[in-house]
Structure formats: structure tokens, C-alpha cells
C-alpha positions in Angstrom: 0.1 -0.1 0.0 0.9 3.7 -0.7 0.7 4.7 2.9 3.2 1.9 4.0 6.1 2.8 1.3 5.4 6.7 2.8 5.5 5.3 6.2 8.9 3.5 5.5 10.2 5.9 3.8 9.6 8.9 6.5 10.7 6.1 9.2 7.2 6.1 10.7 5.3 3.5 12.1 1.7 2.1 11.1 -0.7 1.1 13.7 -3.4 -0.6 12.4 -6.8 -1.0 14.6 -9.4 -3.5 14.5 -11.8 -2.9 11.5 -15.0 -3.2 13.5 -13.6 -0.8 16.7 -16.7 1.0 17.5 -14.9 4.4 17.2 -18.1 6.6 16.5 -20.5 4.6 18.7 -17.8 5.0 21.9 -17.8 8.3 23.9 -14.1 9.6 24.0 -15.0 11.0 27.4 -16.3 8.3 29.5 -16.1 5.2 27.2 -19.8 4.7 26.8 -20.8 2.5 23.9 -24.0 3.8 22.3 -25.5 0.9 20.5 -28.5 3.1 18.9 -26.3 5.5 17.1 -27.3 5.4 13.2 -25.4 6.5 10.2 -27.5 9.7 10.0 -26.5 10.6 13.5 -23.9 13.2 12.9 -23.9 14.6 16.6 -25.1 12.7 19.7 -25.3 13.5 23.5 -23.4 10.6 25.7 -26.4 8.9 27.8 -23.7 8.4 30.8 -21.7 11.7 30.7 -23.6 14.0 28.9 -20.6 15.1 26.5 -22.0 16.5 23.3 -20.2 14.7 20.4 -19.5 15.4 16.7 -19.5 12.0 15.1 -16.5 12.4 13.1 -14.4 14.2 15.4 -15.3 11.8 18.1 -14.3 9.0 15.8 -11.0 10.6 15.0 -10.1 10.8 18.7 -11.1 7.2 19.5 -9.1 6.1 16.6 -5.9 8.0 17.9 -6.5 6.5 21.7 -6.7 3.0 20.3 -3.8 3.6 18.0 -1.4 4.9 20.8 -2.7 2.1 23.3 -1.9 -0.6 20.9 1.6 1.2 20.0 2.2 1.1 23.8 2.3 4.8 24.5 1.2 5.0 28.3 0.4 8.6 28.2 -1.9 8.5 25.2 -5.0 10.1 26.9 -2.7 13.1 28.1 -1.5 13.6 24.7 -4.9 13.4 23.3 -6.5 15.8 25.6 -3.5 18.3 25.1 -3.6 17.8 21.4 -7.6 18.5 21.2 -7.0 21.5 24.0 -4.4 23.0 21.6 -6.3 22.5 18.3 -9.5 24.0 19.7 -7.9 27.0 21.3 -5.0 28.0 19.0 -6.4 26.7 15.4 -10.2 27.1 15.3 -11.2 24.9 12.5 -14.8 23.9 11.0 -15.2 20.2 12.1 -14.9 19.1 8.4 -11.8 21.0 8.0 -10.0 19.0 11.1 -7.7 16.0 10.3 -9.3 12.8 11.5 -6.3 10.4 11.3 -3.1 10.9 13.0 0.6 9.2 12.4 2.2 7.9 15.1 6.0 8.4 14.9 8.9 5.9 15.8 
């Protein structure tokens, strides 16, 4: 795959997560899995912690956390929260403009 070639070329590591990992249905704040979420639900409120979530941004944060967990980073949650805080305050973007995938460097 092209991404594997580019990762190798740039001395990066690719971390694969399970294809069926419920990244959109899992609240990135408390971890509750919302089994009632449908594809048409673009925003939702977690019934457990009341966090208001954008489906795509929530999924990207969960994918990053899972990738870092698999990669073995002990401070994955801290890194995600710091990156989110910096991105939201220093670089305000429309949700559709924000990146939804991240590379994990080695």
C-alpha cells in the first residue's frame, strides 16, 4: 500500500486497529458505547456523561487513543487531551476541516 511505502520512507510506524472497533459509537470522554447510534446521527449526546459529540471528531479521537494504546504509549490519554485543547484554542477550524487521522512516529 502507498501509506506503508510512505511510512517506511519517513521512518514512521503504521498501527492498525480492528476494522470493527466502534470508534463512532464510543464516547471519547467516558468510554460508553452508544449501540443506538445510526449513520444519520452526525452529532449525539452521551447518555452516561452528557458530553456533546460530533460523530467524526469523536471517531478520530477514539482511533488515535486506540492506536496509541496498541503502540504502547502509556500517556495516550494525556496526549490526546493536550492536542485537542491546543487545536481547539489555537487553531479554530470547522469540524470538516480538522484532521481525522494521525501518524504515530517511531
